[in-house]
Backbone as JSON, one array per atom type, in Angstrom:
{
  "sequence": "XXXXXXXXXXXXXXXXXXXXXXXXXXXXXXXXXXXXXXXXXXXXXXXXXXXXXXXXXXXXXXXXXXXXXXXXXXXXXXXXXXXXXXXXXXXXXXXXXXXXXXXXXX",
  "N": [[-19.47, -137.62, -88.31], [-22.51, -135.87, -87.36], [-23.25, -132.98, -85.52], [-24.25, -133.5, -81.96], [-26.13, -132.12, -79.65], [-26.01, -133.04, -75.85], [-28.02, -132.74, -74.19], [-29.37, -133.78, -76.28], [-28.95, -136.72, -76.52], [-29.19, -137.59, -74.37], [-31.96, -137.51, -74.2], [-31.92, -139.51, -76.63], [-30.86, -141.8, -75.38], [-32.73, -142.12, -73.04], [-35.49, -142.42, -74.1], [-34.92, -144.85, -75.87], [-34.57, -146.66, -73.97], [-36.73, -146.81, -72.57], [-38.43, -147.68, -74.69], [-37.59, -150.42, -75.76], [-38.47, -150.99, -72.76], [-41.26, -151.0, -72.84], [-41.71, -152.88, -74.8], [-41.13, -155.46, -73.82], [-42.84, -155.25, -71.72], [-45.14, -155.24, -73.04], [-45.09, -158.01, -74.85], [-45.3, -159.49, -72.29], [-47.5, -158.74, -71.66], [-49.28, -159.27, -73.72], [-48.69, -162.65, -73.91], [-49.91, -163.11, -71.07], [-52.65, -162.09, -72.08], [-53.03, -164.59, -74.41], [-53.13, -166.42, -72.73], [-55.17, -166.24, -70.98], [-57.03, -166.14, -73.46], [-57.22, -168.99, -74.47], [-57.46, -170.17, -72.12], [-60.63, -169.58, -72.09], [-61.63, -170.21, -74.08], [-60.87, -173.22, -73.96], [-63.09, -174.1, -71.58], [-65.18, -172.66, -72.66], [-65.41, -174.53, -74.54], [-64.63, -173.93, -77.79], [-63.52, -174.03, -80.5], [-60.58, -174.11, -83.17], [-61.46, -173.68, -85.38], [-64.07, -172.65, -85.17], [-63.53, -170.18, -83.84], [-61.42, -168.56, -85.86], [-63.2, -168.33, -87.72], [-64.52, -170.22, -89.44], [-65.4, -173.49, -91.32], [-64.61, -176.86, -90.34], [-62.71, -178.77, -92.06], [-63.09, -180.96, -94.31], [-61.69, -183.56, -94.63], [-61.17, -185.97, -97.57], [-63.95, -185.98, -98.27], [-66.92, -187.17, -99.33], [-68.25, -186.35, -103.31], [-71.88, -184.67, -103.39], [-74.22, -187.06, -105.01], [-74.86, -186.83, -108.22], [-76.01, -188.31, -110.69], [-78.51, -191.78, -110.23], [-78.57, -194.94, -110.47], [-81.74, -196.52, -111.06], [-82.16, -199.58, -110.67], [-80.34, -200.82, -109.19], [-79.68, -198.85, -107.46], [-77.23, -197.9, -107.31], [-74.53, -195.2, -107.38], [-73.56, -191.83, -108.9], [-71.41, -190.0, -109.12], [-70.68, -187.71, -110.92], [-67.77, -187.22, -111.6], [-65.12, -188.39, -113.24], [-64.29, -191.69, -114.75], [-67.51, -192.86, -116.49], [-69.76, -195.08, -115.02], [-70.88, -198.45, -115.97], [-73.63, -198.73, -115.85], [-74.45, -196.09, -116.71], [-73.38, -195.2, -118.71], [-72.85, -193.94, -122.52], [-75.75, -194.23, -122.25], [-78.49, -191.84, -121.33], [-78.04, -189.63, -119.66], [-79.81, -187.83, -118.22], [-82.02, -189.45, -118.1], [-81.41, -190.55, -115.7], [-81.06, -188.71, -113.39], [-80.68, -187.57, -109.98], [-81.99, -186.71, -107.61], [-82.83, -184.71, -104.7], [-83.84, -186.16, -103.0], [-82.61, -188.28, -103.09], [-83.63, -190.21, -104.71], [-84.42, -191.89, -108.64], [-85.13, -189.44, -110.79], [-87.06, -190.17, -112.62], [-87.15, -190.19, -116.55], [-89.86, -189.43, -118.83]],
  "CA": [[-20.71, -137.35, -87.54], [-22.92, -134.42, -86.93], [-22.58, -132.53, -84.13], [-25.26, -133.43, -81.54], [-26.09, -131.6, -78.55], [-25.5, -133.81, -74.75], [-28.94, -133.01, -74.05], [-30.24, -134.74, -77.75], [-28.1, -137.45, -76.63], [-29.61, -137.95, -72.95], [-33.27, -137.86, -74.78], [-32.66, -140.57, -77.18], [-30.99, -142.69, -74.27], [-33.57, -142.36, -72.25], [-36.22, -143.18, -75.44], [-34.55, -146.25, -76.29], [-34.61, -147.7, -72.76], [-38.53, -146.79, -73.01], [-39.03, -148.69, -76.1], [-37.03, -151.31, -74.88], [-39.09, -151.27, -70.87], [-42.67, -150.5, -73.29], [-41.65, -153.4, -75.76], [-41.18, -155.55, -72.54], [-44.21, -155.19, -70.82], [-46.49, -155.52, -74.1], [-44.49, -158.93, -75.1], [-45.74, -159.61, -71.28], [-49.28, -158.78, -71.38], [-49.41, -160.53, -75.13], [-48.68, -163.93, -73.21], [-51.06, -163.3, -71.01], [-54.2, -162.68, -72.83], [-53.0, -165.49, -74.97], [-53.51, -167.73, -71.71], [-56.86, -166.24, -71.05], [-58.31, -166.39, -74.39], [-56.91, -170.79, -74.27], [-58.15, -170.83, -70.48], [-61.47, -169.39, -72.13], [-61.6, -171.23, -75.36], [-61.17, -174.67, -73.35], [-63.97, -173.76, -70.73], [-66.6, -172.96, -73.9], [-65.0, -175.61, -75.66], [-64.91, -172.95, -78.87], [-62.69, -174.43, -81.07], [-59.93, -172.62, -83.88], [-62.12, -172.96, -86.78], [-64.64, -171.62, -84.63], [-62.48, -168.72, -83.75], [-61.38, -167.81, -86.43], [-65.43, -168.3, -88.38], [-64.21, -171.4, -90.58], [-65.97, -173.98, -91.38], [-63.74, -177.92, -90.17], [-62.18, -178.92, -93.22], [-63.83, -182.12, -94.24], [-61.07, -184.49, -95.33], [-61.65, -187.33, -98.27], [-65.64, -186.0, -98.34], [-67.06, -187.35, -101.23], [-69.22, -185.38, -103.57], [-73.19, -185.37, -103.56], [-74.63, -187.62, -105.96], [-75.9, -186.63, -109.05], [-77.13, -189.52, -110.56], [-78.69, -192.95, -109.5], [-79.07, -196.22, -111.44], [-82.83, -196.98, -110.54], [-82.02, -200.7, -110.63], [-79.07, -200.9, -108.64], [-79.18, -198.11, -106.01], [-76.09, -197.17, -107.23], [-75.11, -193.91, -107.54], [-72.5, -191.43, -109.09], [-71.31, -188.13, -108.84], [-70.79, -187.38, -112.7], [-67.14, -187.31, -111.83], [-64.27, -189.59, -113.73], [-64.77, -192.42, -115.53], [-69.01, -193.55, -116.03], [-70.47, -196.72, -114.94], [-71.67, -198.79, -116.61], [-74.78, -198.77, -116.11], [-75.35, -194.83, -117.2], [-72.42, -195.38, -120.12], [-73.19, -194.31, -123.2], [-77.0, -193.6, -122.73], [-79.02, -190.39, -122.09], [-77.86, -189.05, -118.32], [-80.94, -187.36, -117.77], [-82.78, -190.51, -117.07], [-81.13, -190.71, -114.07], [-80.69, -187.73, -112.31], [-80.79, -188.25, -108.71], [-82.82, -185.96, -106.77], [-82.13, -183.96, -103.45], [-84.4, -187.29, -101.69], [-82.12, -189.63, -103.15], [-84.77, -191.48, -105.88], [-83.84, -191.09, -109.71], [-86.38, -189.47, -111.32], [-87.24, -191.12, -114.01], [-87.88, -189.11, -117.33], [-90.37, -190.45, -120.15]],
  "C": [[-21.0, -136.07, -87.63], [-22.95, -134.14, -85.52], [-24.14, -132.99, -83.53], [-25.65, -133.27, -80.15], [-26.04, -132.63, -76.97], [-26.92, -134.07, -74.64], [-30.05, -134.17, -74.61], [-29.7, -135.71, -77.18], [-28.44, -138.26, -76.07], [-31.07, -138.51, -73.67], [-33.55, -139.27, -75.45], [-32.29, -141.88, -76.64], [-32.0, -143.32, -73.48], [-35.17, -143.11, -73.02], [-35.94, -144.92, -75.61], [-34.41, -146.85, -75.12], [-36.72, -147.34, -72.99], [-38.9, -147.6, -73.65], [-38.75, -149.83, -75.79], [-38.02, -151.99, -73.69], [-40.59, -151.61, -72.2], [-42.75, -152.1, -74.16], [-41.37, -155.21, -75.38], [-41.98, -155.97, -71.92], [-45.77, -155.66, -72.17], [-45.91, -157.12, -74.4], [-45.47, -159.93, -73.07], [-47.13, -160.15, -71.08], [-49.49, -159.77, -72.26], [-49.56, -162.24, -74.58], [-49.74, -164.01, -72.16], [-52.3, -163.4, -71.09], [-54.14, -164.05, -73.61], [-53.25, -166.86, -74.2], [-54.7, -167.44, -71.12], [-57.37, -166.42, -71.63], [-58.43, -168.4, -74.46], [-58.15, -170.94, -73.75], [-59.85, -170.6, -71.1], [-62.53, -170.2, -73.37], [-61.58, -172.58, -74.71], [-62.89, -174.72, -72.68], [-65.15, -173.68, -71.53], [-66.19, -174.15, -74.69], [-65.29, -174.96, -77.59], [-63.44, -173.55, -79.51], [-61.63, -173.13, -82.17], [-60.93, -172.68, -85.14], [-62.55, -172.14, -86.32], [-64.28, -170.06, -84.65], [-62.31, -167.82, -84.95], [-62.68, -167.92, -87.91], [-65.3, -168.51, -89.79], [-65.28, -172.32, -90.27], [-64.36, -175.21, -91.2], [-63.56, -178.65, -91.24], [-62.51, -180.09, -92.9], [-62.78, -182.81, -95.08], [-61.53, -186.17, -96.1], [-63.52, -187.25, -97.93], [-65.68, -186.57, -100.3], [-68.46, -186.78, -101.37], [-70.77, -185.91, -103.74], [-72.75, -186.25, -104.99], [-75.54, -187.17, -106.78], [-76.53, -187.35, -110.2], [-77.16, -191.05, -110.08], [-79.43, -193.89, -110.46], [-80.58, -196.78, -110.56], [-83.14, -198.05, -110.31], [-81.48, -201.14, -109.05], [-79.22, -200.32, -107.29], [-78.11, -197.27, -106.4], [-75.9, -195.72, -107.43], [-73.43, -193.32, -108.13], [-72.38, -190.08, -109.59], [-71.18, -186.87, -110.21], [-69.23, -186.69, -112.94], [-66.29, -188.3, -112.23], [-64.75, -190.76, -114.54], [-66.37, -192.91, -115.18], [-69.03, -194.68, -115.81], [-70.86, -197.31, -116.19], [-73.25, -199.15, -117.07], [-75.82, -197.62, -117.04], [-74.09, -194.84, -118.75], [-73.23, -195.45, -121.31], [-74.91, -193.93, -123.77], [-77.16, -192.4, -122.28], [-79.01, -190.03, -120.17], [-78.79, -188.57, -117.52], [-81.69, -187.64, -117.49], [-82.36, -191.06, -116.07], [-80.48, -189.73, -112.94], [-81.33, -188.61, -111.32], [-81.42, -186.83, -107.59], [-83.03, -185.64, -105.3], [-82.78, -185.67, -102.23], [-83.73, -188.1, -101.79], [-82.87, -190.83, -104.07], [-83.82, -190.94, -106.92], [-85.03, -190.8, -110.11], [-86.29, -189.85, -113.38], [-88.09, -190.34, -115.62], [-88.79, -190.21, -118.57], [-90.41, -189.92, -121.38]]
}
């Protein structure tokens, strides 16, 4: 072990004590701040998603309809197996517009 003066040993012990004290105080302050944040979120109705800047997850959301049967009004997203009313036909005839009606191509 290398030589170490008494003064350096005392200073290191003080530093360790101060580091421990700072850690304990920071932990208490962090806990207090988190409680304040939670209370403010509840007071103003702020969700975690809003706090994180993200939109809420939409579970089981249906994809938008890309195709619409003009006869029955049935829709298809273009994913998966094609329904009977569009299978084997030109899909452009069944394109759905944003208003939800089929565009008839002549």
